[in-house]
Biopython code that builds the backbone (N, CA, C, O; Angstrom):
import numpy as np
from Bio.PDB.StructureBuilder import StructureBuilder

atoms = [
    (1, "MET", "N", (2.810, 1.961, -2.428)),
    (1, "MET", "CA", (3.542, 1.356, -1.492)),
    (1, "MET", "C", (4.973, 1.818, -1.416)),
    (1, "MET", "O", (5.636, 1.943, -2.446)),
    (2, "THR", "N", (5.473, 2.079, -0.208)),
    (2, "THR", "CA", (6.825, 2.653, -0.219)),
    (2, "THR", "C", (7.624, 1.778, 0.800)),
    (2, "THR", "O", (7.808, 2.146, 1.960)),
    (3, "PRO", "N", (8.061, 0.664, 0.324)),
    (3, "PRO", "CA", (8.975, -0.251, 1.304)),
    (3, "PRO", "C", (10.234, 0.315, 1.482)),
    (3, "PRO", "O", (10.723, 1.036, 0.612)),
    (4, "GLN", "N", (10.860, 0.035, 2.623)),
    (4, "GLN", "CA", (12.171, 0.324, 2.923)),
    (4, "GLN", "C", (12.877, -1.038, 3.236)),
    (4, "GLN", "O", (12.305, -1.934, 3.855)),
    (5, "PHE", "N", (14.100, -1.129, 2.788)),
    (5, "PHE", "CA", (14.856, -2.432, 2.926)),
    (5, "PHE", "C", (15.904, -2.311, 4.016)),
    (5, "PHE", "O", (16.562, -1.276, 4.119)),
    (6, "LEU", "N", (16.071, -3.311, 4.806)),
    (6, "LEU", "CA", (17.220, -3.418, 5.671)),
    (6, "LEU", "C", (18.191, -4.381, 5.070)),
    (6, "LEU", "O", (17.830, -5.466, 4.614)),
    (7, "VAL", "N", (19.515, -3.938, 5.078)),
    (7, "VAL", "CA", (20.568, -4.715, 4.378)),
    (7, "VAL", "C", (21.566, -5.162, 5.378)),
    (7, "VAL", "O", (21.713, -4.493, 6.400)),
    (8, "ASP", "N", (22.242, -6.198, 5.181)),
    (8, "ASP", "CA", (23.318, -6.672, 6.017)),
    (8, "ASP", "C", (24.654, -5.954, 5.672)),
    (8, "ASP", "O", (24.632, -4.987, 4.911)),
    (9, "ALA", "N", (25.751, -6.380, 6.185)),
    (9, "ALA", "CA", (27.078, -5.834, 5.927)),
    (9, "ALA", "C", (27.689, -5.872, 4.579)),
    (9, "ALA", "O", (28.618, -5.155, 4.205)),
    (10, "ASN", "N", (27.042, -6.829, 3.846)),
    (10, "ASN", "CA", (27.449, -7.048, 2.373)),
    (10, "ASN", "C", (26.418, -6.338, 1.425)),
    (10, "ASN", "O", (26.543, -6.461, 0.206)),
    (11, "GLY", "N", (25.465, -5.643, 1.935)),
    (11, "GLY", "CA", (24.567, -4.864, 1.035)),
    (11, "GLY", "C", (23.406, -5.747, 0.591)),
    (11, "GLY", "O", (22.621, -5.294, -0.243)),
    (12, "GLN", "N", (23.227, -7.042, 1.113)),
    (12, "GLN", "CA", (22.139, -7.854, 0.769)),
    (12, "GLN", "C", (20.929, -7.588, 1.576)),
    (12, "GLN", "O", (20.961, -7.542, 2.806)),
    (13, "ARG", "N", (19.856, -7.413, 0.867)),
    (13, "ARG", "CA", (18.612, -7.304, 1.663)),
    (13, "ARG", "C", (18.147, -8.291, 2.457)),
    (13, "ARG", "O", (18.043, -9.441, 2.030)),
    (14, "THR", "N", (17.823, -7.957, 3.676)),
    (14, "THR", "CA", (17.507, -9.109, 4.752)),
    (14, "THR", "C", (16.133, -8.891, 5.292)),
    (14, "THR", "O", (15.604, -9.816, 5.908)),
    (15, "ALA", "N", (15.483, -7.730, 5.120)),
    (15, "ALA", "CA", (14.258, -7.470, 5.713)),
    (15, "ALA", "C", (13.616, -6.323, 4.955)),
    (15, "ALA", "O", (14.296, -5.588, 4.239)),
    (16, "VAL", "N", (12.383, -6.178, 5.101)),
    (16, "VAL", "CA", (11.549, -5.094, 4.505)),
    (16, "VAL", "C", (10.635, -4.353, 5.535)),
    (16, "VAL", "O", (9.946, -4.959, 6.356)),
    (17, "VAL", "N", (10.678, -3.187, 5.440)),
    (17, "VAL", "CA", (9.766, -2.294, 6.381)),
    (17, "VAL", "C", (8.675, -1.642, 5.601)),
    (17, "VAL", "O", (8.992, -0.957, 4.629)),
    (18, "LEU", "N", (7.460, -1.782, 5.919)),
    (18, "LEU", "CA", (6.303, -1.230, 5.291)),
    (18, "LEU", "C", (5.617, -0.331, 6.259)),
    (18, "LEU", "O", (5.607, -0.547, 7.471)),
    (19, "PRO", "N", (5.000, 0.764, 5.637)),
    (19, "PRO", "CA", (4.087, 1.495, 6.541)),
    (19, "PRO", "C", (2.994, 0.625, 7.032)),
    (19, "PRO", "O", (2.609, -0.324, 6.349)),
    (20, "LEU", "N", (2.504, 0.891, 8.123)),
    (20, "LEU", "CA", (1.366, 0.088, 8.837)),
    (20, "LEU", "C", (0.211, -0.068, 7.868)),
    (20, "LEU", "O", (-0.334, -1.152, 7.660)),
    (21, "GLN", "N", (-0.130, 1.059, 7.294)),
    (21, "GLN", "CA", (-1.379, 0.985, 6.363)),
    (21, "GLN", "C", (-1.137, 0.082, 5.166)),
    (21, "GLN", "O", (-2.068, -0.566, 4.688)),
    (22, "ASP", "N", (0.012, 0.030, 4.703)),
    (22, "ASP", "CA", (0.344, -0.771, 3.460)),
    (22, "ASP", "C", (0.256, -2.271, 3.962)),
    (22, "ASP", "O", (-0.318, -3.154, 3.325)),
    (23, "PHE", "N", (0.887, -2.453, 5.166)),
    (23, "PHE", "CA", (0.852, -3.836, 5.696)),
    (23, "PHE", "C", (-0.586, -4.334, 5.910)),
    (23, "PHE", "O", (-0.863, -5.490, 5.591)),
    (24, "ARG", "N", (-1.479, -3.549, 6.416)),
    (24, "ARG", "CA", (-2.939, -3.750, 6.620)),
    (24, "ARG", "C", (-3.599, -4.136, 5.344)),
    (24, "ARG", "O", (-4.356, -5.096, 5.202)),
    (25, "SER", "N", (-3.214, -3.241, 4.381)),
    (25, "SER", "CA", (-3.884, -3.370, 3.096)),
    (25, "SER", "C", (-3.372, -4.804, 2.425)),
    (25, "SER", "O", (-4.205, -5.462, 1.801)),
    (26, "LEU", "N", (-2.157, -5.239, 2.533)),
    (26, "LEU", "CA", (-1.674, -6.503, 2.090)),
    (26, "LEU", "C", (-2.433, -7.617, 2.795)),
    (26, "LEU", "O", (-2.934, -8.551, 2.169)),
    (27, "VAL", "N", (-2.496, -7.500, 4.008)),
    (27, "VAL", "CA", (-3.221, -8.570, 4.859)),
    (27, "VAL", "C", (-4.630, -8.752, 4.318)),
    (27, "VAL", "O", (-5.059, -9.868, 4.025)),
    (28, "GLU", "N", (-5.369, -7.596, 4.185)),
    (28, "GLU", "CA", (-6.718, -7.581, 3.775)),
    (28, "GLU", "C", (-6.814, -8.238, 2.331)),
    (28, "GLU", "O", (-7.735, -9.026, 2.119)),
    (29, "ARG", "N", (-5.994, -7.976, 1.438)),
    (29, "ARG", "CA", (-5.925, -8.677, 0.161)),
    (29, "ARG", "C", (-5.722, -9.987, 0.241)),
    (29, "ARG", "O", (-6.423, -10.756, -0.417)),
    (30, "LEU", "N", (-4.730, -10.432, 1.061)),
    (30, "LEU", "CA", (-4.521, -11.866, 1.249)),
    (30, "LEU", "C", (-5.807, -12.681, 1.791)),
    (30, "LEU", "O", (-6.132, -13.789, 1.363)),
    (31, "GLU", "N", (-6.468, -11.985, 2.770)),
    (31, "GLU", "CA", (-7.647, -12.621, 3.304)),
    (31, "GLU", "C", (-8.660, -12.759, 2.310)),
    (31, "GLU", "O", (-9.328, -13.793, 2.308)),
    (32, "GLU", "N", (-8.892, -11.783, 1.385)),
    (32, "GLU", "CA", (-9.795, -11.804, 0.212)),
    (32, "GLU", "C", (-9.460, -12.962, -0.655)),
    (32, "GLU", "O", (-10.359, -13.700, -1.059)),
    (33, "LEU", "N", (-8.185, -13.166, -0.969)),
    (33, "LEU", "CA", (-7.689, -14.102, -1.854)),
    (33, "LEU", "C", (-8.019, -15.631, -1.262)),
    (33, "LEU", "O", (-8.476, -16.549, -1.944)),
    (34, "GLU", "N", (-7.698, -15.698, 0.106)),
    (34, "GLU", "CA", (-8.084, -16.968, 0.811)),
    (34, "GLU", "C", (-9.590, -17.291, 0.730)),
    (34, "GLU", "O", (-9.994, -18.433, 0.510)),
    (35, "ASP", "N", (-10.394, -16.241, 0.918)),
    (35, "ASP", "CA", (-11.826, -16.421, 0.801)),
    (35, "ASP", "C", (-12.339, -16.927, -0.518)),
    (35, "ASP", "O", (-13.229, -17.773, -0.601)),
    (36, "LEU", "N", (-11.706, -16.342, -1.598)),
    (36, "LEU", "CA", (-11.863, -16.813, -2.981)),
    (36, "LEU", "C", (-11.391, -18.195, -3.173)),
    (36, "LEU", "O", (-12.059, -18.966, -3.862)),
    (37, "ARG", "N", (-10.285, -18.569, -2.615)),
    (37, "ARG", "CA", (-9.804, -19.884, -2.878)),
    (37, "ARG", "C", (-10.691, -20.911, -2.133)),
    (37, "ARG", "O", (-10.918, -21.997, -2.667)),
    (38, "LEU", "N", (-11.170, -20.623, -0.988)),
    (38, "LEU", "CA", (-12.255, -21.474, -0.345)),
    (38, "LEU", "C", (-13.428, -21.604, -1.104)),
    (38, "LEU", "O", (-13.918, -22.722, -1.262)),
    (39, "ILE", "N", (-13.993, -20.502, -1.641)),
    (39, "ILE", "CA", (-15.124, -20.546, -2.403)),
    (39, "ILE", "C", (-15.024, -21.516, -3.568)),
    (39, "ILE", "O", (-15.918, -22.324, -3.819)),
    (40, "GLU", "N", (-13.812, -21.398, -4.326)),
    (40, "GLU", "CA", (-13.583, -22.222, -5.436)),
    (40, "GLU", "C", (-13.402, -23.683, -4.952)),
    (40, "GLU", "O", (-13.972, -24.610, -5.528)),
    (41, "GLU", "N", (-12.709, -23.840, -4.031)),
    (41, "GLU", "CA", (-12.501, -25.197, -3.449)),
    (41, "GLU", "C", (-13.927, -25.995, -3.095)),
    (41, "GLU", "O", (-14.095, -27.198, -3.298)),
    (42, "ARG", "N", (-14.756, -25.238, -2.622)),
    (42, "ARG", "CA", (-16.142, -25.739, -2.150)),
    (42, "ARG", "C", (-17.297, -25.650, -3.126)),
    (42, "ARG", "O", (-18.455, -25.926, -2.811)),
    (43, "LYS", "N", (-16.919, -25.250, -4.320)),
    (43, "LYS", "CA", (-17.874, -24.968, -5.387)),
    (43, "LYS", "C", (-18.724, -26.146, -5.673)),
    (43, "LYS", "O", (-19.925, -25.945, -5.853)),
    (44, "GLY", "N", (-18.221, -27.433, -5.741)),
    (44, "GLY", "CA", (-18.927, -28.540, -5.949)),
    (44, "GLY", "C", (-19.649, -29.214, -4.885)),
    (44, "GLY", "O", (-20.328, -30.210, -5.133)),
    (45, "GLU", "N", (-19.534, -28.692, -3.619)),
    (45, "GLU", "CA", (-20.226, -29.250, -2.499)),
    (45, "GLU", "C", (-21.756, -29.003, -2.597)),
    (45, "GLU", "O", (-22.224, -28.012, -3.157)),
    (46, "PRO", "N", (-22.530, -30.012, -1.989)),
    (46, "PRO", "CA", (-23.913, -29.667, -1.986)),
    (46, "PRO", "C", (-24.273, -28.647, -1.098)),
    (46, "PRO", "O", (-23.609, -28.420, -0.086)),
    (47, "THR", "N", (-25.405, -27.934, -1.441)),
    (47, "THR", "CA", (-25.841, -26.783, -0.698)),
    (47, "THR", "C", (-26.717, -27.292, 0.412)),
    (47, "THR", "O", (-27.163, -28.439, 0.437)),
    (48, "ILE", "N", (-26.945, -26.359, 1.349)),
    (48, "ILE", "CA", (-27.863, -26.642, 2.569)),
    (48, "ILE", "C", (-28.961, -25.494, 2.487)),
    (48, "ILE", "O", (-28.653, -24.303, 2.501)),
    (49, "PRO", "N", (-30.238, -25.945, 2.403)),
    (49, "PRO", "CA", (-31.276, -24.977, 2.412)),
    (49, "PRO", "C", (-31.247, -24.058, 3.550)),
    (49, "PRO", "O", (-30.833, -24.559, 4.595)),
    (50, "ILE", "N", (-31.589, -22.844, 3.586)),
    (50, "ILE", "CA", (-31.552, -21.865, 4.600)),
    (50, "ILE", "C", (-32.425, -22.376, 5.757)),
    (50, "ILE", "O", (-32.087, -22.258, 6.934)),
    (51, "SER", "N", (-33.555, -22.943, 5.356)),
    (51, "SER", "CA", (-34.498, -23.417, 6.402)),
    (51, "SER", "C", (-33.836, -24.455, 7.299)),
    (51, "SER", "O", (-34.085, -24.475, 8.504)),
    (52, "SER", "N", (-33.053, -25.259, 6.769)),
    (52, "SER", "CA", (-32.278, -26.157, 7.556)),
    (52, "SER", "C", (-31.302, -25.546, 8.505)),
    (52, "SER", "O", (-31.173, -25.969, 9.654)),
    (53, "LEU", "N", (-30.644, -24.592, 8.040)),
    (53, "LEU", "CA", (-29.675, -23.766, 8.906)),
    (53, "LEU", "C", (-30.537, -23.064, 10.131)),
    (53, "LEU", "O", (-30.169, -23.116, 11.304)),
    (54, "GLU", "N", (-31.622, -22.466, 9.726)),
    (54, "GLU", "CA", (-32.476, -21.792, 10.776)),
    (54, "GLU", "C", (-32.885, -22.745, 11.831)),
    (54, "GLU", "O", (-32.884, -22.396, 13.012)),
    (55, "ASP", "N", (-33.291, -24.132, 11.396)),
    (55, "ASP", "CA", (-33.835, -25.133, 12.300)),
    (55, "ASP", "C", (-32.470, -25.489, 13.214)),
    (55, "ASP", "O", (-32.563, -25.608, 14.435)),
    (56, "LEU", "N", (-31.277, -25.637, 12.553)),
    (56, "LEU", "CA", (-30.136, -25.992, 13.354)),
    (56, "LEU", "C", (-29.827, -24.927, 14.404)),
    (56, "LEU", "O", (-29.503, -25.204, 15.559)),
    (57, "LEU", "N", (-29.940, -23.778, 13.955)),
    (57, "LEU", "CA", (-29.582, -22.618, 14.860)),
    (57, "LEU", "C", (-30.688, -22.480, 16.044)),
    (57, "LEU", "O", (-30.364, -22.087, 17.164)),
    (58, "ALA", "N", (-31.903, -22.805, 15.733)),
    (58, "ALA", "CA", (-32.928, -22.770, 16.788)),
    (58, "ALA", "C", (-32.725, -24.013, 17.736)),
    (58, "ALA", "O", (-33.052, -23.896, 18.918)),
    (59, "ASP", "N", (-32.281, -25.015, 17.341)),
    (59, "ASP", "CA", (-31.931, -26.285, 18.124)),
    (59, "ASP", "C", (-30.703, -25.887, 19.025)),
    (59, "ASP", "O", (-30.701, -26.170, 20.223)),
    (60, "VAL", "N", (-29.717, -25.260, 18.454)),
    (60, "VAL", "CA", (-28.549, -24.924, 19.376)),
    (60, "VAL", "C", (-28.927, -23.811, 20.342)),
    (60, "VAL", "O", (-28.460, -23.840, 21.481)),
    (61, "GLU", "N", (-29.679, -22.909, 19.993)),
    (61, "GLU", "CA", (-30.099, -21.883, 20.971)),
    (61, "GLU", "C", (-31.061, -22.512, 22.025)),
    (61, "GLU", "O", (-30.975, -22.120, 23.189)),
    (62, "ALA", "N", (-31.910, -23.398, 21.706)),
    (62, "ALA", "CA", (-32.618, -24.128, 22.715)),
    (62, "ALA", "C", (-32.053, -25.091, 23.488)),
    (62, "ALA", "O", (-32.715, -25.713, 24.318)),
    (63, "GLY", "N", (-30.650, -25.316, 23.260)),
    (63, "GLY", "CA", (-29.933, -26.228, 23.991)),
    (63, "GLY", "C", (-30.180, -27.778, 23.716)),
    (63, "GLY", "O", (-29.840, -28.630, 24.538)),
    (64, "ASP", "N", (-30.765, -28.072, 22.561)),
    (64, "ASP", "CA", (-30.978, -29.485, 22.219)),
    (64, "ASP", "C", (-29.631, -30.173, 21.698)),
    (64, "ASP", "O", (-29.631, -31.358, 21.367)),
]
sb = StructureBuilder()
sb.init_structure("model")
sb.init_model(0)
sb.init_chain("A")
sb.init_seg("    ")
for serial, (resi, resn, name, xyz) in enumerate(atoms, 1):
    if name == "N":
        sb.init_residue(resn, " ", resi, " ")
    sb.init_atom(name, np.array(xyz, "f"), 0.0, 1.0, " ", f" {name:<3s}", serial, name[0])
structure = sb.get_structure()
């Protein structure tokens, strides 16, 4: 990663500029971390059998 920093008149960093690919990579990693956090958060929830989900989808597609 090759960040560039923008500074104010006092030399204090005020912003960072990243190459677009680096930015996209960071966003992707953050999304993966969010997915892992949600998995961990929902670990104790009861599961739903696949057959129930298939029935639910069939009902939605049928307009019920």
